[in-house]
N, C-alpha and C positions, 0 to 999 in steps of 0.2 A: 371926381371919384367920390362916392359916398363913403362916409366914415364907417369903419367896422363896428359892430355892436359890442357892448360890454357884457362879459359873461355873467356878471352879477345881476343882470336884469331878468334872467330866465328862471322860471319857476318849476318847470318839469322838463328834465333833460334825459335823453336816451344816448347812451355811449355804446358804440359798436366796437368790439375788439376782435381782430382777426387772428386766425391760427398762427400765422407767421410771426406775429408779435408776442403771442402768449406762450408758444411752444418752441423750444430749441429744436431747430430742424435737423440737427445731427443726432442729438441724444434722444429726442422724442420725449422730453420732460418739460415741466413748467419752468419758465424763467422767473424764479422766485423773487429776486431782487427787483426786477422790473415790475412784477405784479404788486409787490408791497408798495412801491412808489405810486403806482396807479391807484391802489386802494386808499392811500393817503389823500390823493386828489378827490376821489369819490367821497371820502369822509368829510372833506372840507365843504363840498357841495351840500352834503346831507346836513352838516352842522348849521349851515345858514338857512335851513328849512326848505331847500329845494327838494322836489321829488326826483329820485334817481332811478333809472332803469338801465340794465346792462344787457346788450345783445352780444353773446359770446360764442365764437367758434372754438374749436379745439378738441371736440370729442373724438373725431376720426383720427386726428394726428396723435392723440394720446393712446387711443385704443390700438392702433396699428403697431405701436411699439410693444405694448403688452403682449399682443398676439403674434409678434415677430413677423408681420406681413412685409413684403418687399417694398422698397421705395418705388415711386412712380404711380401712375394711375391704377386704381383698384377696380375690380369688377363690382357691380352693384351690391351683390350679396356679401362681398368682403367689406365694403364700405359700411353696410348696415351692421355687420357683426362688430366691426371696429367701433362704430358709434355706440353700440350697446355696452361695450366694455368701457369706453372712454367717457361716456356720460356720467358714470358713477364717480370717476376720478375728478372730472371737471366740476360737478356739483359740490363734491366734498372740498375741493380747493377754494371755490368761491365762498362757501359757508365758513371755512376756517379764516380766510383772509379778511372777510368783512366782520366776522364774529370777533376777531382780535381788536376791532375798532368799535365794538359794542353796537354793531349793525346786524340785523337779522336778514338773511338771504332767503328768497323763495324761488324754487326752480319752476319754470314753465316751459314745456316742450310744445311747439306748434308745428302744424303742417300748413301747406298752402291754403287748404280749404278753411282753416280756422280764421283767416282774415278775409276770405272771399265770400263765404256763405254766411248770411246775416245772423242766423240763429247762433252759430258757433262763434262768430265775431262778437256778438253781444255777450256771450258767456265769458270769452277771453277778456273782453274789455272790463267786465264787472269784477273778474278775479284780480286783474291788474289794479283796478281802482281800489279794491278792498285792501290789498297788500300795501298800497301807497298810503291809504288812510291810517294804517297801523304802523307807518314809518318803516316798513320793510323795503328791501331793494329786490325787485323781481330780476332774476337772471334768466334770460330767454334764449333759447336756441332752437334751430330747426330740428324736428324730430327725425334725424337721419336714419333711425332704426326702421322706420316704416315709409318714409318718403321715397318715391320712385323718380327716375329721371324725367318722367313725363309730367309729374305734378309736384315739382319742388321749386323753391325760389331760385336755386342755383348759386346763390351767394348770399352772404349775410348783410351786404350793403342794402339790397332791396328789402330784405327782411327787417332791417333796422328802420327803414322808411315806413314800412307797413305798420310796425309796432308804434312808431312815433305818431302816426295818424290815428291808429286805434286808441292810443292812450291820451290823445289830445295834448301831446307834448308840444312845447314851443321851441325846442331846440333838439337837433340830432347832431351828434359829434361822431364822425367817422375817423377813427384812428387808423392810419395807413402807413405804408412803407414809402410814402412820398409826402412832402409838406404842403401839397395843394395842387390846383389845376394850373398847368403851364400852357403857354400859347402853342407849344409843340412838345413832343416827348423830349425831356431834357437830356436823356442819354443818347439821343440821336442828333439833337440840334443845340449846340453850345450857346446860341443866341436866344434860346427860349426864355421867356419871362414868366414869373409867377403872377397870377391874377389874384389880388387880395380880396376883391368883391365881384360877385356876379349878380347883377340885379335882375336879370331875366335870362332864361335858357333859350338861346337862339340856335339856328342851324350852325352858325359859326362856332358857338361854344361846343356843340355836340361833335363837331369835326376835330376838336382838339383832343378827344379821348384816345387813349392807347390801350394796350393789352395787359394781361396779368403778368406780374413780374416773378411770382413765386409758385413753385409746384405745390406748396401747402395751401395756396389761396385760390379760390374759384373766381375771385373778383378781379377787376381792373378798373381803369379810369372810366371806361364806358359804363360799367354797372354803377359807378358812383354818380355819373350824370343822370342815369335812370333813377337812382335813389333820390337825387335832388329834385327831379320832377315830381315824384310822389310826395316827398316831404313838403315842398313849398306849396304845392297845390292843396295839401292838407293843413296849411297854416303854420308850418314849422320852418324856422330858419335851419340851415344845415351848414356845418363847417367840416372841411377836410383838413386834417392836421397830421403832422409827423408823429407816429406813435412809437418810433424806435428809440426815442430819447426817454430819459427818466422824467417822471412827473409831467406827462404830455399835456394834461388838462391845465395845469398851472401855467404852462407856456402859452396856451391860448389866452388865459386871463392876463398874462403879461404882454399880450399883443405881439407875440413872435410870429414869424411867417406862417401863413395858412390861407385858405380860401373860404370865404363866406358866400353862401348862396342865400339870397334874401327872399322871404315870402311876402307877397303883397297883402296878406290877410293874417288873421289870428286863427288858432285852432278852432275856436268856437264859431266864428263867422264862416269859416270854410265848411265846417260840419253842417251848419244850418243851411248853407247853400246847397250842399249835397242832398240833404233830406228834402228840401223844398223843390229842387229842380231835376234831380238825377234818378229818382226812384219812382217806379210805377206804383201808385196806391193799390192796395189789395182789399181795402174795406173802408168803413166810415164809422166814427163814434159820434154820437149826438149828446150834447151837454145841456144841463139846466143853467139857469141864469147865474146862479152863484158860482158854479165851476167856470163858466166863461169869463166872469169877472176876475176870478182868482188867477186864471192864466195870464191875463193882461198885467197882473201884479207880480209876475215872475214865479208863480207857483207851478208845481207838478200837477198832473191830472190824476186824481184819486177816483176809485170806483164809485164812491158815494155821489159824485157829481155827474155820472154818466146815466142817461135815460134809456139808451138802447145802442146796440151795435149792429152793423150790417157787413156782409161779405164773408168770404172764406179766406181768412188770413191766418198766418202762423206767427208765433212770437218772433219779433225782430223785423216783421214786415212794416212797410210804410202804410199809414192809414190817414184819411182825411178827417179833420176835426171840425165839426159844425156846431153852431149855437142852436138855441131853441127855435129860431126862425128858419134854420136851414142854411144860413150864411156860412161860408168857409172861413174859419178862424186861422187855419194853418194845417200843418202836416206833422206827423211824428212816427217814431218807431215804437210799436206797441209791445208791451211786456208780457202779453198772454196770447195763447191761441184763441181762435174765435169762440170755440165752445166754452172754454174757461172764462173768457171775458163776459160772455152772455150770462154765466152763472153768478158772477159777482157784481153785475150792473146794479147800481144804487146801494150797494152794501158798504158798511164801514170797513176800513182796511183791517181792523182787528178781527173781523169775522171771516177773513179769507181762508184761514186754515180749516175752520169748521165746515165751510161750504165746499172747498175743493179736496179736503182730506189730507192736505199737506201744506206746509208754510209757503207763502208766496210773497212777491214784492208788494210793498205798500202802494206803489204808484202803478197805475195802468200805463201811463206814459210819463217818463221822467223829464224834467225840464230841459236837461242837457240833450235829450233825444227828440226835441221838438223845435220846429221852425214856424213861428207865427207870422201871419201876413204883415208886411211892413218892416220886418226885422232885417 
């Protein structure tokens, strides 16, 4: 059995918090003592210079109490109304509890298309990255006020995994009402054993999944396995741990019982593999000799080094990068629409605003959005 990783080695960590952990299911209010203990854990990660992101459920559970909606499943329009009320309370709670520890919180509401459509994906990724650069903690939730049954994540386990991939996180922590993956549902089989490490998700691992245990939660072990597939494919390790206890992240650091799902790659190598092999190119950018050399030295592609562009592409689309002889150097996600890119070809980045009439990104293709041949 492979040894479990040390929590201290991870630099960008997404923590998913479910409604049943955060909200008292009877009173419909925040569990303040538990949340304060979790916030202490998050502050510990933040203090050691790790980037921290929180994916938090709870808006519907809070809003239904304020609106006095009945227990049990809600109609879609009632869920949306509850979310609209509950999101205000949820955002205020996170801002207060993190602010008490001198940490700034930033709220981001996402829908399914924000991580599936590349332009919106790029916008969300850049917002998250900028918040992390400023040492803020993004608090992310599905935008239940507009999401429909047909176009939603359905649970925040999968949302957490999508966010981890989008943010190039190297660890996703799913705090749950169980301490990990068992060989069988432990409430049905007293002989079930906890698996401390899952090196690869096999059909046998998938068969161990059970159903959701709480009416306040849309997730279950099945969705956690699905989240593990997304996260590990994106280069992030994932851990399922018991969130019902005080200081649950500290318990992971102390190697208390939990289940680790290991990724065979890093976020950067997984992202480059995705860019290089999974996306259909929509255009081509041609470089001069200086720009081609700069890319091999780990630089981003600036407009000044581009000689021409071809194709009908939109911002966030994959394009082929070619040198002055026409040889393919690699592929990347371009930061401009085709018409804008054509206007700034060969221009200095400081001229972008005057050419386009609005501020733009200095890079035509950022180094993190590029996969060069041989990488």
